[in-house]
N, C-alpha and C positions, 0 to 999 in steps of 0.2 A: 688302672684308671683310679684317680683319687676322687673321692666324694667328700665334699666339705659341707657338712650340715649347718644350715643357718636357721635357728629356731626362734620364732617370735611368738610369744604367748601373751594373751590378754586374760584377765581375771577369769577363773573357772566359772564364776557365777554367771558369766555371759555365755558360757558353753562354746567359746570360739577359740580355735587354735590354728596356726598356719605353719607349715613346714616347707622350706624351699631348699632344694638341692642345686648346687652349682657344679657342673661337670668341668673338670679340668681338661687341658689340652684342647684339640680341635674336634672332639667327638660330637655327635648329635646332641643338641640341647634337649633336656627333659624338664618339662614344667610340671610341678606337683601342686595339686590343689587339695586342701584338706577340709574335712567336714567333721565337726565334733559330734560324737555319739554319746548321749547321756549314759552314765553307768547304770547297769541293771541292779535292781535291789538285792537279788539273790547272789550277786558276785561279790566276794569279799574284797575289801580294799587292799590293793597290792602293797600299799605303804605299811599296813598293819602286819601283813605276812612277812615282810622283809624290812624290818626297822633298820634305820641307818643313823649314825651319829650326826650331830649338827654339822651343817656344811656352810660354805660361804654363800654369799647372795646369789652368785651365778649358778652354783650347784642347786640351790633351792629352787631356782626357776626351772631347772631341768627336771627336778623331781615333780614340780607342779604339773609340768606337761605330761609326765607319765601317769598322773592320776587319772586323767581322762583317756578313754580309748579314742584313737584317731584313725579314721578311715582315709586312705590316701588314694586320689585319682590322678592318673598320669596321662599326658597327651604328648605324643612324640611329634616332632616337626615333620611336615610332609616331605616325602622323598624328593630327590632332585628330578626324577622322571615325571612325577605328578605335576611339579611346578612347570616343567617344560611343556607338558600336554595342555595345561590350563592357559599358558601364555600363547601357544599356537591357536587355541580356540578363540581367544580374545582377538588375535590378529585377523582370523577369518570373519568374526562378527563385525569388526571394524570395516573390513573390505566390503562386506554385504551392505552395511549401512551407507557406505559411500556410493554404492551402485543403485540400491533400491530403497534404502531406509528413509528415516525422517531427515529432511533437509535442514541445513543451518540457515540462519537469517540472511547470510550473505548470498545464499543461492537463489534468492527471490528477485524477480524483476517485475516491472509494471505490467499488469494484464487488464487494464481498463475496467469496465463495469463488472467483470467476472472475478476481480480480485487479483491474486498473485499467481505466478507460474514458476515452477522450479526449473532452473537451468541444470542440465546434466553435462557430463563430459562429452557425450556424443554430439551435442549441439554447441560446443564451445566456439566453433568457427562461424556460427550463425550470428546475425545481428543481435546485440545484447538486449534489445527491447523488442518484445513480441506483443502486438496488440491483437485483440480478438478479430479485428478486421482482416488480418492476414489469412485467416482460414474460413471465412464466411462463405464465399461463393467462387466458383471457377469462372474463367472468362466466358461471359454470356453475350447474347445478342442485344442490340439496342432496342428499346421499347418502340412500339409503333408511334409514328407522328411526333416523336420527341422534339425534333427540330422545329416543327410548327408550333408546338407548345412553348418552346423556349423563345421563339421569335414573338409570339403573342404576349408573353410575360414582359419582354423587353419593351414592347409598345406601351403596355400599361404602366411600366415603370419609367417612361420617358420623362415625365415631369419631375422625377427625383424628389418627391415630397415626403418620403418616409424618414423617420428619425435616424435610421442608420446612415442616410446620405450626408448628414451634417454632424452627427454625434457618435458615429461608430468608433470602435476601438482603433481602427487604422488612422483616424483623424487626430489621435492624441499626440501632442507635442509636435504639431505640424511645422511650427516656426523654430524648433530647436535644431541644433546640429545633429548629424546622423547618430552619433553615439548616445546622446541624451534622448533622441527621438525613439531609438530602439528600446531604451529602458521605459520610456513613457508608454509605448505600445504594450510592453510586457505588463506593466502595472495596470493599465486600463483593461487588459484581457483578464487579469486576475479579479478585478473589481466587477467585471461585467457578468460574472456567473450569478444566476438567479436575480438579476437586476435589470431594469429597463435602461435603455440607452441614455435618456436624458438625465437619469439619476447618476449613472456612471460618469457621464460627461461633466456634470456639476462637481463631483468629487475630484476628478482629475484637475479641473480648473482651480479648485481651492488648494490642492497640493502645489500646483504650479505657482500660484500667487504667494504662497508662503515659503517658496524655495525648497520644497520637499519632493519635487518630481525628479529625483535623481538618487542613485545608490548612496552617495555620500550624505545627502540631505536626510533621507529616511533612516540611515544607520545612526545618525547623530540625534535624531528626534526621539522623544519618549513616546511610548505606545499610546498613552492617553491622548496626546495631541493628535496623533494619526487617527485615532478613533473618532474624535470630534470632527476632523476635517472630512473624513470619508462618509460619515453618517449622512443619509440613511440607506446606504447600499445594503443589500442582503448579506447577513452574517458578517457585519462590519467588524465585530470584535475579533473573530477568527482571521479575517482578512488583514486586519491591522498587524496581528502577530506574524502572519505569513509575509507581509510586505517587509517587515523588519528583518526577518530571516533571509529573504531573497536579496535584500540590499547588502547584507553582510557577506553572503556567498559571492555575489557579483564583485564586491570589493576584494575579497580574499583570493578568489580564483580567476577572475576575468578583468582585473584592473578597472573595475567600475562599469565595464561593458556587460553584455548578457551572453549566455551560451549560444553557440552557433550550430547546434545539432538538435534533432528531435530527442535523442536519448538524454542529452544533458538538460534540456528544457523540462522534460518529464520528471527529472530527478528533483526539480525545485518544489518546495512545499506549495500545495494548492494549484499546481499547473497540470491540466489534463490535456488530452490529445487535441481537442478543438482549439484551445489556446495556443498550444505548441505549434500547430500548423499555421495558425494566423500570424504568429510572431515570425515564423520562418518565411512566410510569404511576404509580409510587409517589411519586417526589420532587415532581413538578409536577402530578399529577392531570390529565395531558394525554395522552389515548389517541391515539397515532399509528399503532399497529399491534399485532399479537399478539406477545407474547414467546415465541419458539419455541426451546427448548433441545433437548438430545438425547432427553429423555423424550417431549416433545410430538411431535418429529419421528418417533420410532420408533412410537409408539402410533397416530398418525394414518395412517401407512402400513399398519400391521397391520390397522386397521379398514377400510381402503380408502377413507378420507375424502379423500385427495389423490392426485394423479397428475401426471405431466409433461404439458405442453400437447399435446393432440391424440393422446395415447397412454394406455395403461392401465399404463404402467410407473410404479414407485415414484419419488417425488422423491429426489434424491440428496443434498440439503443442507437444513439447517434453513431457509435463506432461500427455497428453492424451496417448502418446505412452508408457510411463512408466506404467500407469495404465493398459493398454491392455496387455503389455508384461508380467507383473507380474502375470497375471491370469493363464498363462500356462507354462512359463519357469521355470524349476526346480530351487530351491533356491540356490543350489550350483553353478549355472551358473550366478548368479546375479552380482558378482564382476568381473569375467574375461570377461564378455560380453562387458564391456565398452572399455577397451584398445584393445580388439580383433577387434571390429567393427570400432573403431576410426582409428586404423592403416589401416584397410581395406579401409576405406573411404578416407584416405589420399593418398593411393597408387593405388588402382584399381577402386573402386566404388566412384569415385570423384563426386563432385556436378555438374560440367559441363564436358561434354565429358567423360562419364564413359567408361572405357576400357573393354567393354563387351567381346571383342575378346580375351582378356588375362585372363578372369575370368574362374576359374575352376568349378564354380557352375552355370553358365549361363543357363544350361539346366533345372534347377529347378527354375529359376527366371522369374516370369511373366512379368517383366519390361525389360528383356534383349533385347538389340538392338532397343527398342522402343523409348528411349530418344535419343537426339542428341549425337552420339558417336564421339570419336576422329577419325581422318582420318586413323590412324594405325589400330584401331579396325575394321573399315569398310573393309579395305583391307584383314585383317585376316578372317573376316566373309566370304568374297567372295572366299578366298582360301579354306576355309572349305567346301563350297558348291561344289567346283569343284572336290573335292576328291571323288573317287568312294565309 
């Protein structure tokens, strides 16, 4: 085996020297690291003990290196077996991570109010979107007198004088062709979040009048223009951004139309389960579930129609309410229940100061007169008690 020394020396005043050996043939590579050791005072200078005649510049460099003592540290390349063992360990760790470890971002799917859920190999055959409603409650019995309550609410809603009856999301783009109407319903659903019906309706009308109630129109418009037209809907800045994104997605993937499945609708920015079910019901006439907004969520809990699985506690989110309600409500009621209860919540069973004294089904409601009622409701309740 041939050893070819390669010596690199920096001035001794710095106390640094480096020696590198290069092994010939295919033998194991040896790396050498050197550390300069300052000469001891009591050790005589080797150069003085063994004088040499003047040498060439290269020889002088070699002699300079010999002046300082050099301590050499070697590190051999790991053996082939050790490399194989480490590679096998990495493969095992990778397999464990795939089965039980931290998920990649692509492994996440929509999980409603509880955030995201990881998809594993075991549930790859299951529907790609899993909402919390799917695991809320098992098939349950219908609440007592629910049919009487529903009929009583229909009678109170007969006049159709609630804002939802004329300005609800399903009314958006009523005069437009089917494709444009579907997009209008989707846009209206997005704007309706945290916004009253008349405000949403006004924003939709302004978009329509300016030729922006379509995927193509919104995609070509600048964001500032959209903001001005939809103001004062709640979170109008964020919604303007989402409208632009949705318009672009609809143009690129659906030829200007909208997605035709719950999973695809939920993948759009700013679209939640309530909006997705509403769009499926109105836009595609495809009933996949009940559209539950804040009014439906509140009223169903007040009536005692829903509860958390295995308890008598109220549901905490609209998605929980949807899951519980779908367990017993007949499917032919899934679509009309939303505008019926929304209008009832806008006129009688309001969030604050519910008008229990004007409600025709208060006798069946476990929450009647228990929440803070309006002054007019309290006076009517007193008058009812005085009657023989």
